[in-house]
C-alpha positions as CSV (number, residue, x, y, z in Angstrom):
1,X,0.0,0.0,0.0
2,X,1.4,3.4,-1.0
3,X,1.6,6.2,1.5
4,X,-0.6,9.3,1.0
5,X,0.1,13.0,1.8
6,X,-2.0,15.1,4.0
7,X,-5.5,15.7,2.6
8,X,-5.4,19.2,3.9
9,X,-2.2,20.0,2.1
10,X,-3.2,18.3,-1.1
11,X,-6.4,20.4,-1.2
12,X,-4.5,23.7,-1.2
13,X,-4.5,25.6,-4.4
14,X,-1.4,27.3,-5.8
15,X,-1.6,31.0,-6.2
16,X,-2.7,32.2,-9.6
17,X,0.3,34.5,-9.6
18,X,2.6,31.5,-9.4
19,X,0.8,29.8,-12.2
20,X,1.4,32.8,-14.5
21,X,5.0,33.1,-13.2
22,X,5.8,29.5,-13.9
23,X,4.4,29.8,-17.4
24,X,6.4,32.9,-18.1
25,X,9.6,31.3,-16.9
26,X,9.3,28.9,-19.7
27,X,9.1,31.6,-22.4
28,X,11.5,34.0,-24.0
29,X,11.2,37.8,-24.1
30,X,8.4,38.2,-21.5
31,X,7.7,41.6,-20.0
32,X,7.3,40.6,-16.3
33,X,4.6,42.6,-14.5
34,X,3.1,39.9,-12.3
35,X,5.4,39.6,-9.3
36,X,6.0,42.2,-6.5
37,X,9.8,42.2,-6.9
38,X,11.6,45.5,-6.4
39,X,13.6,46.4,-9.5
40,X,16.5,47.7,-7.4
41,X,19.4,45.7,-5.9
42,X,19.8,45.6,-2.2
43,X,21.7,48.8,-1.2
44,X,25.5,48.2,-1.0
45,X,25.9,49.1,2.7
46,X,23.4,46.4,3.6
47,X,25.3,43.8,1.5
48,X,28.6,44.9,3.1
49,X,27.1,44.5,6.6
50,X,26.1,40.9,5.7
51,X,29.6,40.1,4.4
52,X,31.1,41.6,7.5
53,X,28.7,39.6,9.7
54,X,29.6,36.3,8.0
55,X,33.4,37.0,8.5
56,X,32.7,37.9,12.1
57,X,31.1,34.6,12.8
58,X,27.3,35.4,12.6
59,X,26.7,32.0,11.0
60,X,25.0,30.2,13.9
61,X,21.5,29.9,15.3
62,X,20.1,32.9,17.1
63,X,17.3,33.1,19.7
64,X,14.0,32.1,18.2
65,X,12.8,35.7,18.5
66,X,15.9,37.0,16.8
67,X,19.1,38.8,17.6
68,X,18.8,41.2,20.6
69,X,20.5,43.9,18.7
70,X,18.1,43.7,15.8
71,X,15.1,43.6,18.1
72,X,16.3,46.8,19.8
73,X,16.8,48.4,16.4
74,X,13.3,47.5,15.5
75,X,11.7,49.0,18.6
76,X,13.8,52.2,18.1
77,X,12.5,52.4,14.6
78,X,8.8,51.9,15.6
79,X,9.2,54.7,18.2
80,X,11.0,57.0,15.7
81,X,8.4,56.5,12.9
82,X,5.2,56.1,14.9
83,X,5.8,57.3,18.4
84,X,4.9,53.8,19.7
85,X,7.0,52.6,22.6
86,X,7.6,48.9,22.8
87,X,10.3,46.6,24.3
88,X,12.5,44.1,22.4
89,X,10.4,41.4,24.1
90,X,7.4,42.5,21.9
91,X,9.4,41.7,18.8
92,X,9.6,38.4,16.9
93,X,12.0,38.4,13.9
94,X,10.7,36.0,11.3
95,X,11.5,34.4,7.9
96,X,10.1,37.3,5.8
97,X,6.8,39.1,6.3
98,X,5.1,35.9,5.2
99,X,6.7,34.1,8.1
100,X,5.4,36.7,10.5
101,X,1.8,36.4,9.2
102,X,1.8,32.6,9.1
103,X,3.3,32.4,12.6
104,X,0.9,34.8,14.2
105,X,-2.1,33.2,12.5
106,X,-1.0,29.8,13.7
107,X,-0.6,31.3,17.2
108,X,-4.1,32.8,17.5
109,X,-6.3,30.3,15.6
110,X,-7.1,26.7,16.2
111,X,-8.5,24.1,13.8
112,X,-12.1,25.1,12.8
113,X,-11.7,28.7,14.0
114,X,-12.6,31.5,11.6
115,X,-10.3,34.3,10.3
116,X,-11.7,37.3,8.4
117,X,-9.6,38.2,5.4
118,X,-10.0,41.0,2.7
119,X,-11.5,40.5,-0.7
120,X,-9.5,41.4,-2.7
121,X,-6.5,40.6,-0.7
122,X,-3.1,38.9,-0.9
123,X,-3.7,35.2,-1.9
124,X,-1.4,33.9,0.8
125,X,-3.8,35.0,3.6
126,X,-6.3,32.4,2.4
127,X,-3.6,29.7,1.9
128,X,-2.2,30.2,5.4
129,X,-5.6,30.1,7.1
130,X,-6.5,26.9,5.2
131,X,-3.1,25.3,5.9
132,X,-3.6,25.6,9.6
133,X,-7.0,24.0,9.4
134,X,-8.9,27.2,10.1
135,X,-11.7,28.8,8.0
136,X,-11.2,31.9,5.9
137,X,-14.2,34.3,5.7
138,X,-13.8,37.1,3.2
139,X,-15.0,40.7,3.8
140,X,-15.5,42.7,0.6
141,X,-13.6,45.9,0.0
142,X,-16.3,47.7,-1.8
143,X,-15.4,50.4,-4.3
144,X,-18.5,52.3,-3.1
145,X,-16.6,52.7,0.2
146,X,-13.3,53.6,-1.5
147,X,-12.2,49.9,-1.1
148,X,-11.8,50.4,2.6
149,X,-12.9,47.9,5.2
150,X,-16.2,48.6,7.0
151,X,-16.6,47.6,10.7
152,X,-20.3,47.3,10.0
153,X,-19.6,44.7,7.3
154,X,-17.1,42.9,9.6
155,X,-19.7,42.8,12.3
156,X,-22.1,40.8,10.0
157,X,-19.5,38.1,9.5
158,X,-18.7,37.4,13.1
159,X,-19.5,34.1,14.7
160,X,-18.6,32.4,18.0
161,X,-15.6,30.9,16.2
162,X,-14.1,34.1,14.8
163,X,-10.6,34.7,16.3
164,X,-8.9,37.3,14.1
165,X,-9.3,40.0,11.5
166,X,-6.6,40.5,8.9
167,X,-6.2,44.0,7.5
168,X,-3.7,45.4,5.1
169,X,-2.6,49.0,4.6
170,X,-1.0,50.0,2.3
171,X,-2.9,47.4,0.4
172,X,-1.8,44.7,-2.0
173,X,-3.3,44.7,-4.6
174,X,-5.4,47.9,-4.3
175,X,-2.8,50.5,-3.1
176,X,-5.3,51.9,-0.6
177,X,-3.9,53.6,2.5
178,X,-6.2,53.6,5.6
179,X,-7.1,57.0,7.1
180,X,-6.0,57.4,10.7
181,X,-9.6,57.4,12.0
182,X,-10.3,54.1,10.3
183,X,-7.3,52.4,11.8
184,X,-8.4,53.6,15.3
185,X,-11.9,52.3,14.6
186,X,-10.6,48.9,13.5
187,X,-8.4,48.5,16.6
188,X,-11.4,49.5,18.8
189,X,-13.6,47.0,16.9
190,X,-11.3,44.1,17.5
191,X,-10.6,45.0,21.1
192,X,-14.2,45.3,22.1
193,X,-15.0,41.9,20.7
194,X,-12.0,40.0,22.0
195,X,-10.5,39.5,18.5
196,X,-6.9,39.8,17.3
197,X,-6.3,42.4,14.7
198,X,-3.5,41.2,12.4
199,X,-2.3,44.3,10.7
200,X,-0.1,43.7,7.6
201,X,2.0,46.8,7.2
202,X,4.8,45.5,5.0
203,X,4.4,48.5,2.6
204,X,4.4,51.1,5.3
205,X,7.4,53.0,3.8
206,X,5.9,53.1,0.3
207,X,3.2,55.8,0.5
208,X,2.5,58.4,-2.1
209,X,-0.5,60.3,-0.7
210,X,-1.2,60.9,3.0
211,X,0.7,58.9,5.6
212,X,0.7,55.4,7.0
213,X,-0.8,54.9,10.5
214,X,0.3,51.8,12.3
215,X,-2.4,49.9,14.2
216,X,0.1,49.7,17.1
217,X,-0.6,53.4,17.7
218,X,-4.0,52.6,19.2
219,X,-3.4,49.2,20.8
220,X,-4.0,49.4,24.6
221,X,-5.3,45.8,25.2
222,X,-2.7,43.7,23.4
223,X,-5.1,42.7,20.6
224,X,-2.9,44.0,17.7
225,X,-0.2,42.1,16.0
226,X,1.5,44.3,13.4
227,X,3.6,42.7,10.7
228,X,6.5,44.4,8.8
229,X,9.1,43.3,6.3
230,X,12.5,44.3,5.0
231,X,11.7,42.8,1.6
232,X,9.9,45.7,-0.2
233,X,11.3,48.7,1.7
234,X,15.0,47.8,1.2
235,X,14.8,45.5,-1.9
236,X,15.7,42.5,0.3
237,X,13.1,39.9,-0.9
238,X,15.7,37.1,-1.0
239,X,17.2,37.8,2.4
240,X,13.9,36.6,4.1
241,X,13.6,38.9,7.1
242,X,10.4,40.3,8.5
243,X,9.1,40.8,12.0
244,X,5.9,40.9,14.1
245,X,5.2,43.2,17.1
246,X,2.8,41.8,19.6
247,X,1.9,41.7,23.2
248,X,4.7,40.0,25.2
249,X,2.4,37.1,26.1
250,X,1.6,36.5,22.4
251,X,5.2,36.9,21.3
252,X,6.3,34.1,23.7
253,X,3.8,31.8,22.0
254,X,4.9,32.8,18.5
255,X,8.4,31.8,19.4
256,X,7.2,28.3,20.0
257,X,6.0,28.1,16.5
258,X,9.2,29.5,15.2
259,X,11.1,26.8,17.0
260,X,8.9,24.1,15.6
261,X,9.1,25.2,12.0
262,X,12.2,27.3,11.3
263,X,14.1,27.8,14.6
264,X,15.0,31.4,13.6
265,X,15.5,33.8,10.7
266,X,19.0,33.5,9.0
267,X,21.6,35.1,11.3
268,X,23.5,36.8,8.5
269,X,20.3,38.2,7.1
270,X,19.4,39.5,10.5
271,X,22.6,41.5,10.7
272,X,21.9,42.8,7.2
273,X,18.4,43.9,8.4
274,X,20.0,45.7,11.4
275,X,22.2,47.7,9.0
276,X,19.1,48.5,6.8
277,X,17.1,49.8,9.7
278,X,19.9,51.7,11.4
279,X,21.8,52.9,8.3
280,X,21.1,55.6,5.8
281,X,17.6,55.7,4.4
282,X,18.3,57.5,1.1
283,X,17.7,54.4,-0.9
284,X,14.1,54.1,0.5
285,X,13.2,57.6,-0.9
286,X,14.9,56.9,-4.2
287,X,12.9,53.6,-4.7
288,X,9.7,55.2,-3.6
289,X,10.0,58.1,-6.0
290,X,10.8,55.6,-8.8
291,X,7.6,53.7,-8.1
292,X,5.7,57.0,-7.9
293,X,6.9,57.9,-11.4
294,X,6.1,54.3,-12.7
295,X,2.6,54.8,-11.3
296,X,2.2,58.1,-13.2
297,X,3.5,56.5,-16.5
298,X,1.1,53.5,-16.1
299,X,-1.9,55.6,-15.3
300,X,-1.2,57.9,-18.3
301,X,-1.2,55.0,-20.7
302,X,-4.5,53.5,-19.2
303,X,-6.2,56.9,-19.3
304,X,-5.2,57.4,-22.9
305,X,-6.9,54.2,-23.8
306,X,-9.9,54.5,-21.5
307,X,-9.0,51.5,-19.3
308,X,-10.3,51.8,-15.7
309,X,-8.1,51.2,-12.6
310,X,-7.9,51.9,-8.9
311,X,-5.5,54.8,-8.4
312,X,-2.9,53.7,-5.7
313,X,-1.9,55.8,-2.7
314,X,0.7,53.3,-1.6
315,X,2.5,50.0,-2.2
316,X,3.6,49.5,-5.9
317,X,0.7,47.8,-7.7
318,X,-2.0,48.9,-10.1
319,X,-5.4,47.2,-10.0
320,X,-6.8,47.3,-13.5
321,X,-10.3,46.6,-14.8
322,X,-9.9,44.6,-18.0
323,X,-13.6,43.7,-18.2
324,X,-13.1,40.0,-18.7
325,X,-15.0,37.6,-16.5
326,X,-12.2,35.0,-16.3
327,X,-9.1,36.9,-15.1
328,X,-7.0,33.8,-15.1
329,X,-7.8,33.0,-18.7
330,X,-7.3,36.6,-19.7
331,X,-3.8,36.7,-18.0
332,X,-2.9,33.4,-19.8
333,X,-4.0,34.7,-23.2
334,X,-2.1,38.0,-22.7
335,X,1.0,36.1,-21.8
336,X,0.9,33.7,-24.7
337,X,-0.1,36.2,-27.4
338,X,1.6,39.4,-26.2
339,X,4.4,38.0,-24.0
340,X,3.2,40.2,-21.1
341,X,2.7,38.6,-17.6
342,X,0.2,40.1,-15.1
343,X,-1.4,38.7,-12.0
344,X,-5.0,37.5,-12.5
345,X,-7.4,39.4,-10.2
346,X,-9.4,36.3,-9.3
347,X,-6.5,34.9,-7.3
348,X,-7.0,37.8,-4.8
349,X,-10.6,36.9,-4.2
350,X,-14.0,36.5,-6.0
351,X,-14.3,40.3,-6.3
352,X,-11.1,40.4,-8.3
353,X,-12.5,38.8,-11.4
354,X,-12.6,41.2,-14.4
355,X,-9.3,42.7,-13.0
356,X,-5.6,42.1,-13.1
357,X,-2.8,43.4,-10.9
358,X,0.3,44.9,-12.4
359,X,3.5,45.4,-10.5
360,X,4.9,49.0,-10.6
361,X,8.2,47.8,-9.2
362,X,9.1,46.5,-12.6
363,X,11.4,48.4,-15.0
364,X,9.7,51.5,-16.4
365,X,10.2,50.5,-20.0
366,X,8.6,47.1,-19.3
367,X,5.6,48.8,-17.7
368,X,5.3,51.2,-20.6
369,X,5.6,48.6,-23.3
370,X,3.6,45.9,-21.4
371,X,0.6,48.2,-20.7
372,X,0.7,49.4,-24.3
373,X,0.5,45.8,-25.5
374,X,-2.2,45.0,-23.0
375,X,-4.4,47.9,-24.1
376,X,-3.8,46.8,-27.7
377,X,-4.9,43.3,-26.8
378,X,-8.0,44.6,-25.1
379,X,-8.8,46.5,-28.2
380,X,-8.8,43.3,-30.2
């Protein structure tokens, strides 16, 4: 008799983004607009810090929660940027922002519990919730409400099994940035109902209009877990360092999961992260301004051809209405016929059909030519 894999794992669906990415990798001359990969290299001072750390012997395990020096740098950064005072004991350094989200969800939800996730929202939210045996329940981000979450709508989804609400600002894929009053309202909503608010803030340094407000600013009851990442801010996707900031009692439990699955984030990468946070921030501004200009170029092309979209205020994506019911089929046809890869909107949730997501972190000429080809394809 042959052995069988977990039914839970085998039932998981791969992201539609990965499906397009894998198809694109097997083709030549593709304009890659599907993946949120910064077009810049990691800044040199960060790379040098990693090399120095390796030579200095930072090649061993660290504490599950991360290097003490990095955790201190993180709390200093949060106080500097948001006026929020936390201790190193509130910080858990993780294997990327993805590691932070998966670790905190596994910490707060049991099998059969329910987690509210946005629609549209990053596909990995649903995958993580399903992978831990919990139940994802989507709340719609309605264009009539500026694609912002409504506490009234959230209220209608609550059951006795609801344990957490996932929110994301700046948003992937929409580029929305929550107003300060809404962030305060969401924190209050979760606190009054005994729910965790898992606040995905990995694009917090990439804001074009207004300013980012961290959910930590209003957390008085320990219900908020805020997640950050080095990947997008410092072009460090491959270094795999993120972090979560939570109540100390929650952070202790998160460390148990880290020990079970990954032990700790890579030690050399942690020293690189420390240099990124404490070192010069010029590169952050340079990258943000490049993405801003890419956004302007992209919107100009779409406006010229009468193609609708959600104008982003942060992150580096453009949410485009292509008017095709099957977004996955549209993305596949666009790739095969025009050699342009985009992320199908349906992979972000049911409300994403008829839409695609384009990464504005791609090279400008790829964006210009790719969107020109896409509008031509739509015209056919």
